[in-house]
MOPAC internal coordinates of N, CA, C and O (Angstrom, degrees):
PM7 1SCF
backbone

  N    0.0000 0     0.00 0     0.00 0    0    0    0
  C    1.4636 1     0.00 0     0.00 0    1    0    0
  C    1.5240 1   107.87 1     0.00 0    2    1    0
  O    1.2310 1   120.63 1   -51.09 1    3    2    1
  N    1.3222 1   116.40 1   128.91 1    3    2    1
  C    1.4589 1   119.73 1  -177.65 1    5    3    2
  C    1.5245 1   110.83 1   -81.39 1    6    5    3
  O    1.2310 1   121.59 1   -10.60 1    7    6    5
  N    1.3139 1   114.56 1   169.40 1    7    6    5
  C    1.4655 1   121.12 1   179.26 1    9    7    6
  C    1.5196 1   109.91 1   -61.51 1   10    9    7
  O    1.2310 1   120.85 1   144.14 1   11   10    9
  N    1.3284 1   115.98 1   -35.86 1   11   10    9
  C    1.4576 1   120.33 1  -176.47 1   13   11   10
  C    1.5201 1   111.66 1   -68.95 1   14   13   11
  O    1.2310 1   120.05 1   139.54 1   15   14   13
  N    1.3277 1   117.51 1   -40.46 1   15   14   13
  C    1.4502 1   119.39 1   179.81 1   17   15   14
  C    1.5235 1   111.24 1   -69.47 1   18   17   15
  O    1.2310 1   120.10 1   148.71 1   19   18   17
  N    1.3269 1   117.42 1   -31.29 1   19   18   17
  C    1.4614 1   120.47 1   177.00 1   21   19   18
  C    1.5236 1   109.73 1   -66.21 1   22   21   19
  O    1.2310 1   120.52 1   134.31 1   23   22   21
  N    1.3326 1   116.60 1   -45.69 1   23   22   21
  C    1.4570 1   119.55 1   178.96 1   25   23   22
  C    1.5240 1   110.46 1   -61.71 1   26   25   23
  O    1.2310 1   120.52 1   137.73 1   27   26   25
  N    1.3240 1   116.61 1   -42.27 1   27   26   25
  C    1.4446 1   120.05 1  -178.72 1   29   27   26
  C    1.5198 1   110.69 1   -67.49 1   30   29   27
  O    1.2310 1   120.40 1   141.98 1   31   30   29
  N    1.3343 1   116.84 1   -38.02 1   31   30   29
  C    1.4604 1   120.54 1   177.73 1   33   31   30
  C    1.5173 1   110.34 1   -63.06 1   34   33   31
  O    1.2310 1   120.02 1   139.93 1   35   34   33
  N    1.3259 1   117.56 1   -40.07 1   35   34   33
  C    1.4601 1   120.53 1   177.84 1   37   35   34
  C    1.5150 1   110.86 1   -63.90 1   38   37   35
  O    1.2310 1   120.14 1   140.38 1   39   38   37
  N    1.3185 1   117.34 1   -39.62 1   39   38   37
  C    1.4633 1   120.79 1   178.04 1   41   39   38
  C    1.5169 1   109.97 1   -62.00 1   42   41   39
  O    1.2310 1   120.67 1   133.44 1   43   42   41
  N    1.3273 1   116.32 1   -46.56 1   43   42   41
  C    1.4611 1   120.76 1  -179.07 1   45   43   42
  C    1.5094 1   112.36 1   -63.58 1   46   45   43
  O    1.2310 1   120.43 1   139.78 1   47   46   45
  N    1.3205 1   116.79 1   -40.22 1   47   46   45
  C    1.4584 1   120.76 1  -179.38 1   49   47   46
  C    1.5218 1   110.11 1   -63.96 1   50   49   47
  O    1.2310 1   119.88 1   138.36 1   51   50   49
  N    1.3390 1   117.83 1   -41.64 1   51   50   49
  C    1.4637 1   121.55 1  -179.63 1   53   51   50
  C    1.5223 1   109.82 1   -65.52 1   54   53   51
  O    1.2310 1   120.52 1   138.33 1   55   54   53
  N    1.3232 1   116.62 1   -41.67 1   55   54   53
  C    1.4615 1   120.04 1   178.68 1   57   55   54
  C    1.5203 1   109.89 1   -62.98 1   58   57   55
  O    1.2310 1   119.88 1   142.82 1   59   58   57
  N    1.3345 1   117.83 1   -37.18 1   59   58   57
  C    1.4571 1   121.85 1   178.57 1   61   59   58
  C    1.5195 1   110.70 1   -65.50 1   62   61   59
  O    1.2310 1   120.10 1   136.95 1   63   62   61
  N    1.3174 1   117.41 1   -43.05 1   63   62   61
  C    1.4650 1   121.46 1   179.14 1   65   63   62
  C    1.5207 1   110.06 1   -62.52 1   66   65   63
  O    1.2310 1   120.34 1   136.82 1   67   66   65
  N    1.3333 1   116.95 1   -43.18 1   67   66   65
  C    1.4617 1   120.65 1   179.89 1   69   67   66
  C    1.5208 1   110.25 1   -64.03 1   70   69   67
  O    1.2310 1   120.26 1   135.35 1   71   70   69
  N    1.3362 1   117.12 1   -44.65 1   71   70   69
  C    1.4608 1   118.97 1  -178.31 1   73   71   70
  C    1.5224 1   110.92 1   -67.08 1   74   73   71
  O    1.2310 1   119.49 1   143.65 1   75   74   73
  N    1.3465 1   118.58 1   -36.35 1   75   74   73
  C    1.4469 1   121.43 1   178.07 1   77   75   74
  C    1.5228 1   111.40 1   -66.28 1   78   77   75
  O    1.2310 1   120.30 1   141.45 1   79   78   77
  N    1.3314 1   117.04 1   -38.55 1   79   78   77
  C    1.4548 1   119.32 1  -178.39 1   81   79   78
  C    1.5258 1   110.58 1   -68.40 1   82   81   79
  O    1.2310 1   119.94 1   151.40 1   83   82   81
  N    1.3055 1   117.72 1   -28.60 1   83   82   81
  C    1.4617 1   120.52 1   177.93 1   85   83   82
  C    1.5165 1   111.48 1   -69.65 1   86   85   83
  O    1.2310 1   120.36 1   152.42 1   87   86   85
  N    1.3276 1   116.92 1   -27.58 1   87   86   85
  C    1.4466 1   120.32 1  -179.10 1   89   87   86
  C    1.5250 1   112.60 1   -74.10 1   90   89   87
  O    1.2310 1   120.09 1   154.06 1   91   90   89
  N    1.3444 1   117.43 1   -25.94 1   91   90   89
  C    1.4571 1   120.57 1  -175.84 1   93   91   90
  C    1.5247 1   111.27 1   -68.77 1   94   93   91
  O    1.2310 1   120.08 1   123.93 1   95   94   93
  N    1.3000 1   117.46 1   -56.07 1   95   94   93
  C    1.4505 1   123.06 1   175.77 1   97   95   94
  C    1.5149 1   107.21 1  -171.42 1   98   97   95
  O    1.2310 1   121.17 1     2.35 1   99   98   97
  N    1.2874 1   115.36 1  -177.65 1   99   98   97
  C    1.4594 1   119.64 1  -178.07 1  101   99   98
  C    1.5232 1   109.82 1   -71.59 1  102  101   99
  O    1.2310 1   121.04 1   -50.71 1  103  102  101
  N    1.3350 1   115.61 1   129.29 1  103  102  101
  C    1.4595 1   119.94 1  -179.84 1  105  103  102
  C    1.5280 1   110.52 1   -66.15 1  106  105  103
  O    1.2310 1   121.39 1   -35.53 1  107  106  105
  N    1.3193 1   114.95 1   144.47 1  107  106  105
  C    1.4549 1   120.53 1   177.96 1  109  107  106
  C    1.5075 1   114.13 1    78.08 1  110  109  107
  O    1.2310 1   120.53 1  -166.57 1  111  110  109
  N    1.3320 1   116.59 1    13.43 1  111  110  109
  C    1.4617 1   119.06 1  -175.76 1  113  111  110
  C    1.5260 1   112.92 1   -90.30 1  114  113  111
  O    1.2310 1   119.97 1  -173.99 1  115  114  113
  N    1.3162 1   117.66 1     6.01 1  115  114  113
  C    1.4612 1   119.93 1   176.16 1  117  115  114
  C    1.5081 1   112.36 1   121.29 1  118  117  115
  O    1.2310 1   120.75 1   -14.67 1  119  118  117
  N    1.3245 1   116.16 1   165.33 1  119  118  117
  C    1.4627 1   121.94 1  -177.24 1  121  119  118
  C    1.5134 1   110.75 1   -62.93 1  122  121  119
  O    1.2310 1   121.24 1   -40.70 1  123  122  121
  N    1.3371 1   115.23 1   139.30 1  123  122  121
  C    1.4540 1   120.01 1   176.61 1  125  123  122
  C    1.5060 1   113.96 1    79.98 1  126  125  123
  O    1.2310 1   119.51 1  -176.25 1  127  126  125
  N    1.3106 1   118.54 1     3.75 1  127  126  125
  C    1.4600 1   120.80 1  -178.20 1  129  127  126
  C    1.5270 1   110.89 1  -121.35 1  130  129  127
  O    1.2310 1   120.34 1  -151.63 1  131  130  129
  N    1.3099 1   116.96 1    28.37 1  131  130  129
  C    1.4515 1   120.44 1   178.35 1  133  131  130
  C    1.5154 1   113.07 1    90.98 1  134  133  131
  O    1.2310 1   119.86 1   162.09 1  135  134  133
  N    1.3173 1   117.88 1   -17.91 1  135  134  133
  C    1.4564 1   120.20 1  -179.20 1  137  135  134
  C    1.5110 1   112.04 1  -111.50 1  138  137  135
  O    1.2310 1   120.01 1   176.79 1  139  138  137
  N    1.3289 1   117.58 1    -3.21 1  139  138  137
  C    1.4575 1   120.82 1  -176.87 1  141  139  138
  C    1.5130 1   112.37 1   -82.79 1  142  141  139
  O    1.2310 1   121.35 1    -6.39 1  143  142  141
  N    1.2995 1   115.02 1   173.61 1  143  142  141
  C    1.4488 1   120.83 1   177.10 1  145  143  142
  C    1.5167 1   113.49 1    81.43 1  146  145  143
  O    1.2310 1   119.95 1  -174.11 1  147  146  145
  N    1.3034 1   117.69 1     5.89 1  147  146  145
  C    1.4520 1   120.53 1  -177.47 1  149  147  146
  C    1.5051 1   112.81 1  -105.34 1  150  149  147
  O    1.2310 1   119.92 1  -161.49 1  151  150  149
  N    1.2989 1   117.76 1    18.51 1  151  150  149
  C    1.4567 1   121.02 1  -178.80 1  153  151  150
  C    1.5106 1   110.10 1   118.12 1  154  153  151
  O    1.2310 1   120.98 1    -9.90 1  155  154  153
  N    1.3239 1   115.73 1   170.10 1  155  154  153
  C    1.4617 1   120.29 1  -173.01 1  157  155  154
  C    1.5312 1   112.26 1   -65.29 1  158  157  155
  O    1.2310 1   119.83 1   145.08 1  159  158  157
  N    1.3262 1   117.92 1   -34.92 1  159  158  157
  C    1.4673 1   119.72 1  -179.07 1  161  159  158
  C    1.5164 1   110.33 1   -66.97 1  162  161  159
  O    1.2310 1   120.83 1   132.99 1  163  162  161
  N    1.3417 1   116.01 1   -47.01 1  163  162  161
  C    1.4669 1   118.67 1  -179.43 1  165  163  162
  C    1.5188 1   111.49 1   -68.81 1  166  165  163
  O    1.2310 1   120.19 1   145.29 1  167  166  165
  N    1.3296 1   117.24 1   -34.71 1  167  166  165
  C    1.4651 1   119.90 1   179.82 1  169  167  166
  C    1.5184 1   111.47 1   -65.54 1  170  169  167
  O    1.2310 1   120.42 1   147.76 1  171  170  169
  N    1.3096 1   116.81 1   -32.24 1  171  170  169
  C    1.4622 1   120.00 1  -179.80 1  173  171  170
  C    1.5132 1   111.01 1   -69.95 1  174  173  171
  O    1.2310 1   119.90 1   154.72 1  175  174  173
  N    1.3246 1   117.79 1   -25.28 1  175  174  173
  C    1.4530 1   120.72 1  -179.89 1  177  175  174
  C    1.5123 1   110.75 1    77.89 1  178  177  175
  O    1.2310 1   120.36 1    21.13 1  179  178  177
  N    1.2966 1   116.92 1  -158.87 1  179  178  177
  C    1.4454 1   121.93 1   179.23 1  181  179  178
  C    1.5218 1   112.59 1    74.34 1  182  181  179
  O    1.2310 1   121.37 1    16.63 1  183  182  181
  N    1.3327 1   114.99 1  -163.37 1  183  182  181
  C    1.4639 1   121.30 1  -174.33 1  185  183  182
  C    1.5283 1   111.68 1   -64.62 1  186  185  183
  O    1.2310 1   120.18 1   139.76 1  187  186  185
  N    1.3328 1   117.27 1   -40.24 1  187  186  185
  C    1.4579 1   119.17 1  -179.11 1  189  187  186
  C    1.5315 1   111.24 1   -67.87 1  190  189  187
  O    1.2310 1   120.55 1   141.80 1  191  190  189
  N    1.3308 1   116.56 1   -38.20 1  191  190  189
  C    1.4626 1   120.56 1   177.42 1  193  191  190
  C    1.5180 1   111.08 1   -63.22 1  194  193  191
  O    1.2310 1   120.58 1   136.92 1  195  194  193
  N    1.3238 1   116.50 1   -43.08 1  195  194  193
  C    1.4639 1   120.87 1   178.50 1  197  195  194
  C    1.5234 1   110.69 1   -66.33 1  198  197  195
  O    1.2310 1   120.63 1   140.98 1  199  198  197
  N    1.3293 1   116.40 1   -39.02 1  199  198  197
  C    1.4619 1   120.16 1   179.24 1  201  199  198
  C    1.5345 1   109.93 1   -64.91 1  202  201  199
  O    1.2310 1   120.18 1   137.23 1  203  202  201
  N    1.3260 1   117.26 1   -42.77 1  203  202  201
  C    1.4581 1   121.22 1   178.89 1  205  203  202
  C    1.5295 1   110.59 1   -63.11 1  206  205  203
  O    1.2310 1   120.30 1   138.41 1  207  206  205
  N    1.3323 1   117.03 1   -41.59 1  207  206  205
  C    1.4591 1   120.73 1   177.77 1  209  207  206
  C    1.5277 1   110.38 1   -63.75 1  210  209  207
  O    1.2310 1   120.21 1   140.68 1  211  210  209
  N    1.3178 1   117.21 1   -39.32 1  211  210  209
  C    1.4657 1   121.16 1   178.35 1  213  211  210
  C    1.5216 1   111.02 1   -64.67 1  214  213  211
  O    1.2310 1   120.17 1   140.01 1  215  214  213
  N    1.3268 1   117.29 1   -39.99 1  215  214  213
  C    1.4744 1   121.32 1   177.63 1  217  215  214
  C    1.5290 1   110.53 1   -63.58 1  218  217  215
  O    1.2310 1   121.15 1   139.40 1  219  218  217
  N    1.3227 1   115.40 1   -40.60 1  219  218  217
  C    1.4619 1   119.39 1   179.21 1  221  219  218
  C    1.5233 1   110.95 1   -65.29 1  222  221  219
  O    1.2310 1   120.62 1   135.34 1  223  222  221
  N    1.3224 1   116.41 1   -44.66 1  223  222  221
  C    1.4663 1   120.73 1   178.05 1  225  223  222
  C    1.5236 1   110.41 1   -60.48 1  226  225  223
  O    1.2310 1   120.53 1   137.32 1  227  226  225
  N    1.3254 1   116.59 1   -42.68 1  227  226  225
  C    1.4627 1   121.14 1   179.64 1  229  227  226
  C    1.5293 1   110.59 1   -62.99 1  230  229  227
  O    1.2310 1   120.32 1   138.58 1  231  230  229
  N    1.3200 1   117.00 1   -41.42 1  231  230  229
  C    1.4619 1   121.14 1   179.13 1  233  231  230
  C    1.5208 1   110.74 1   -59.06 1  234  233  231
  O    1.2310 1   120.42 1   131.46 1  235  234  233
  N    1.3356 1   116.80 1   -48.54 1  235  234  233
  C    1.4623 1   119.77 1  -177.89 1  237  235  234
  C    1.5282 1   111.49 1   -69.71 1  238  237  235
  O    1.2310 1   120.04 1   146.67 1  239  238  237
  N    1.3188 1   117.52 1   -33.33 1  239  238  237
  C    1.4620 1   120.39 1   176.54 1  241  239  238
  C    1.5292 1   109.78 1   -63.45 1  242  241  239
  O    1.2310 1   120.49 1   133.22 1  243  242  241
  N    1.3361 1   116.67 1   -46.78 1  243  242  241
  C    1.4664 1   120.29 1   179.59 1  245  243  242
  C    1.5281 1   110.84 1   -64.69 1  246  245  243
  O    1.2310 1   120.36 1   141.17 1  247  246  245
  N    1.3249 1   116.92 1   -38.83 1  247  246  245
  C    1.4677 1   121.28 1   178.04 1  249  247  246
  C    1.5302 1   109.79 1   -61.86 1  250  249  247
  O    1.2310 1   120.62 1   136.18 1  251  250  249
  N    1.3173 1   116.41 1   -43.82 1  251  250  249
  C    1.4554 1   121.43 1   179.34 1  253  251  250
  C    1.5321 1   110.73 1   -63.62 1  254  253  251
  O    1.2310 1   120.13 1   137.24 1  255  254  253
  N    1.3253 1   117.36 1   -42.76 1  255  254  253
  C    1.4648 1   120.84 1   179.00 1  257  255  254
  C    1.5273 1   110.94 1   -63.68 1  258  257  255
  O    1.2310 1   120.02 1   140.37 1  259  258  257
  N    1.3242 1   117.57 1   -39.63 1  259  258  257
  C    1.4664 1   121.71 1   178.06 1  261  259  258
  C    1.5291 1   110.48 1   -64.46 1  262  261  259
  O    1.2310 1   120.19 1   137.93 1  263  262  261
  N    1.3300 1   117.24 1   -42.07 1  263  262  261
  C    1.4602 1   120.57 1   178.83 1  265  263  262
  C    1.5225 1   110.70 1   -64.09 1  266  265  263
  O    1.2310 1   120.04 1   139.46 1  267  266  265
  N    1.3151 1   117.53 1   -40.54 1  267  266  265
  C    1.4608 1   120.93 1   177.61 1  269  267  266
  C    1.5296 1   110.89 1   -64.11 1  270  269  267
  O    1.2310 1   120.42 1   138.98 1  271  270  269
  N    1.3359 1   116.81 1   -41.02 1  271  270  269
  C    1.4614 1   121.17 1   178.91 1  273  271  270
  C    1.5239 1   110.06 1   -62.62 1  274  273  271
  O    1.2310 1   120.60 1   135.52 1  275  274  273
  N    1.3233 1   116.46 1   -44.48 1  275  274  273
  C    1.4617 1   120.36 1   178.92 1  277  275  274
  C    1.5258 1   111.26 1   -63.56 1  278  277  275
  O    1.2310 1   120.12 1   139.23 1  279  278  277
  N    1.3198 1   117.37 1   -40.77 1  279  278  277
  C    1.4588 1   121.43 1   178.57 1  281  279  278
  C    1.5241 1   110.74 1   -62.48 1  282  281  279
  O    1.2310 1   120.28 1   134.94 1  283  282  281
  N    1.3340 1   117.07 1   -45.06 1  283  282  281
  C    1.4612 1   120.91 1   178.64 1  285  283  282
  C    1.5205 1   111.23 1   -61.99 1  286  285  283
  O    1.2310 1   120.11 1   135.82 1  287  286  285
  N    1.3315 1   117.40 1   -44.18 1  287  286  285
  C    1.4633 1   120.91 1   178.85 1  289  287  286
  C    1.5244 1   111.17 1   -61.53 1  290  289  287
  O    1.2310 1   120.32 1   136.97 1  291  290  289
  N    1.3132 1   116.98 1   -43.03 1  291  290  289
  C    1.4585 1   121.11 1   179.62 1  293  291  290
  C    1.5244 1   110.62 1   -63.34 1  294  293  291
  O    1.2310 1   120.59 1   137.58 1  295  294  293
  N    1.3218 1   116.47 1   -42.42 1  295  294  293
  C    1.4594 1   119.76 1   179.53 1  297  295  294
  C    1.5327 1   111.38 1   -66.25 1  298  297  295
  O    1.2310 1   120.18 1   141.88 1  299  298  297
  N    1.3379 1   117.25 1   -38.12 1  299  298  297
  C    1.4671 1   120.29 1   176.33 1  301  299  298
  C    1.5279 1   110.28 1   -62.84 1  302  301  299
  O    1.2310 1   120.25 1   139.53 1  303  302  301
  N    1.3206 1   117.12 1   -40.47 1  303  302  301
  C    1.4681 1   121.21 1   177.60 1  305  303  302
  C    1.5272 1   111.00 1   -63.00 1  306  305  303
  O    1.2310 1   120.44 1   137.85 1  307  306  305
  N    1.3247 1   116.76 1   -42.15 1  307  306  305
  C    1.4647 1   120.18 1   179.02 1  309  307  306
  C    1.5178 1   111.10 1   -65.15 1  310  309  307
  O    1.2310 1   120.20 1   138.91 1  311  310  309
  N    1.3286 1   117.23 1   -41.09 1  311  310  309
  C    1.4630 1   120.92 1   178.11 1  313  311  310
  C    1.5248 1   110.04 1   -60.21 1  314  313  311
  O    1.2310 1   120.24 1   133.87 1  315  314  313
  N    1.3262 1   117.15 1   -46.13 1  315  314  313
  C    1.4652 1   121.07 1   179.41 1  317  315  314
  C    1.5292 1   110.44 1   -60.51 1  318  317  315
  O    1.2310 1   120.44 1   137.93 1  319  318  317
  N    1.3286 1   116.76 1   -42.07 1  319  318  317
  C    1.4632 1   121.16 1   178.75 1  321  319  318
  C    1.5281 1   110.71 1   -60.70 1  322  321  319
  O    1.2310 1   120.23 1   133.52 1  323  322  321
  N    1.3304 1   117.16 1   -46.48 1  323  322  321
  C    1.4638 1   120.74 1  -179.04 1  325  323  322
  C    1.5267 1   111.56 1   -67.36 1  326  325  323
  O    1.2310 1   120.15 1   144.40 1  327  326  325
  N    1.3255 1   117.32 1   -35.60 1  327  326  325
  C    1.4640 1   119.80 1   177.08 1  329  327  326
  C    1.5295 1   110.67 1   -64.27 1  330  329  327
  O    1.2310 1   120.25 1   141.25 1  331  330  329
  N    1.3374 1   117.12 1   -38.75 1  331  330  329
  C    1.4676 1   120.48 1   175.89 1  333  331  330
  C    1.5193 1   110.63 1   -63.87 1  334  333  331
  O    1.2310 1   120.43 1   138.86 1  335  334  333
  N    1.3339 1   116.78 1   -41.14 1  335  334  333
  C    1.4626 1   120.01 1   178.45 1  337  335  334
  C    1.5263 1   110.99 1   -63.41 1  338  337  335
  O    1.2310 1   120.55 1   138.34 1  339  338  337
  N    1.3278 1   116.55 1   -41.66 1  339  338  337
  C    1.4644 1   120.67 1   178.60 1  341  339  338
  C    1.5250 1   109.74 1   -59.55 1  342  341  339
  O    1.2310 1   120.60 1   132.75 1  343  342  341
  N    1.3184 1   116.47 1   -47.25 1  343  342  341
  C    1.4671 1   120.76 1  -179.69 1  345  343  342
  C    1.5257 1   110.23 1   -60.39 1  346  345  343
  O    1.2310 1   120.24 1   136.40 1  347  346  345
  N    1.3272 1   117.14 1   -43.60 1  347  346  345
  C    1.4623 1   121.18 1  -179.99 1  349  347  346
  C    1.5218 1   110.80 1   -63.51 1  350  349  347
  O    1.2310 1   119.85 1   138.84 1  351  350  349
  N    1.3222 1   117.90 1   -41.16 1  351  350  349
  C    1.4648 1   121.65 1   179.11 1  353  351  350
  C    1.5336 1   111.11 1   -68.04 1  354  353  351
  O    1.2310 1   120.57 1   140.60 1  355  354  353
  N    1.3343 1   116.52 1   -39.40 1  355  354  353
  C    1.4666 1   119.30 1   178.07 1  357  355  354
  C    1.5240 1   110.71 1   -63.24 1  358  357  355
  O    1.2310 1   120.24 1   140.89 1  359  358  357
  N    1.3237 1   117.15 1   -39.11 1  359  358  357
  C    1.4689 1   120.54 1   177.10 1  361  359  358
  C    1.5244 1   110.80 1   -65.01 1  362  361  359
  O    1.2310 1   120.20 1   140.68 1  363  362  361
  N    1.3235 1   117.23 1   -39.32 1  363  362  361
  C    1.4634 1   120.95 1   177.95 1  365  363  362
  C    1.5279 1   110.44 1   -65.29 1  366  365  363
  O    1.2310 1   119.69 1   138.60 1  367  366  365
  N    1.3141 1   118.20 1   -41.40 1  367  366  365
  C    1.4738 1   122.14 1   177.94 1  369  367  366
  C    1.5237 1   109.81 1   -60.18 1  370  369  367
  O    1.2310 1   121.17 1   134.97 1  371  370  369
  N    1.3496 1   115.37 1   -45.03 1  371  370  369
  C    1.4707 1   119.27 1   179.72 1  373  371  370
  C    1.5281 1   110.79 1   -61.44 1  374  373  371
  O    1.2310 1   120.05 1   137.02 1  375  374  373
  N    1.3206 1   117.52 1   -42.98 1  375  374  373
  C    1.4690 1   120.73 1   178.20 1  377  375  374
  C    1.5164 1   111.61 1   -60.68 1  378  377  375
  O    1.2310 1   120.45 1   136.92 1  379  378  377
  N    1.3297 1   116.75 1   -43.08 1  379  378  377
  C    1.4646 1   120.55 1   179.74 1  381  379  378
  C    1.5274 1   111.23 1   -66.31 1  382  381  379
  O    1.2310 1   120.07 1   139.56 1  383  382  381
  N    1.3134 1   117.47 1   -40.44 1  383  382  381
  C    1.4753 1   120.55 1   177.52 1  385  383  382
  C    1.5229 1   110.70 1   -63.64 1  386  385  383
  O    1.2310 1   120.78 1   139.47 1  387  386  385
  N    1.3378 1   116.12 1   -40.53 1  387  386  385
  C    1.4650 1   119.93 1   177.79 1  389  387  386
  C    1.5244 1   110.54 1   -62.56 1  390  389  387
  O    1.2310 1   119.81 1   140.24 1  391  390  389
  N    1.3143 1   117.96 1   -39.76 1  391  390  389
  C    1.4676 1   121.09 1   178.22 1  393  391  390
  C    1.5157 1   110.96 1   -64.91 1  394  393  391
  O    1.2310 1   120.73 1   139.57 1  395  394  393
  N    1.3607 1   116.21 1   -40.43 1  395  394  393
  C    1.4679 1   119.64 1   177.70 1  397  395  394
  C    1.5189 1   110.47 1   -61.39 1  398  397  395
  O    1.2310 1   120.31 1   136.77 1  399  398  397
  N    1.3537 1   117.02 1   -43.23 1  399  398  397
  C    1.4501 1   120.92 1   179.21 1  401  399  398
  C    1.5342 1   110.54 1   -63.45 1  402  401  399
  O    1.2310 1   120.19 1   141.26 1  403  402  401
  N    1.3229 1   117.24 1   -38.74 1  403  402  401
  C    1.4629 1   120.36 1   178.40 1  405  403  402
  C    1.5271 1   111.63 1   -64.88 1  406  405  403
  O    1.2310 1   120.20 1   145.48 1  407  406  405
  N    1.3262 1   117.23 1   -34.52 1  407  406  405
  C    1.4519 1   121.11 1  -179.35 1  409  407  406
  C    1.5344 1   112.29 1   -75.01 1  410  409  407
  O    1.2310 1   119.84 1   156.09 1  411  410  409
  N    1.3089 1   117.91 1   -23.91 1  411  410  409
  C    1.4648 1   121.69 1  -178.45 1  413  411  410
  C    1.4558 1   111.36 1   -85.27 1  414  413  411
  O    1.2310 1   120.10 1   180.00 1  415  414  413

């Protein structure tokens, strides 16, 4: 498994956890209702609990977007590297063919 697939798997797993937690109940709605256990503000529920849950969701969303951006940039860099290698190999093939023609 490459480094890229591990990063992508981590992104997918986090998205799955977030989507599963949304199915249980509304985040930040108080202890024992899917939003509890995240500190005294979230356990109390109410507007502050919901706001804290929203901030947490936003943090993980931005983190996920940053990881995706980094993955895309890395893949673009790898593509450019391989394209340079292809060009270098094609030039070497042409040189070898020219030498064969010179020998014949």
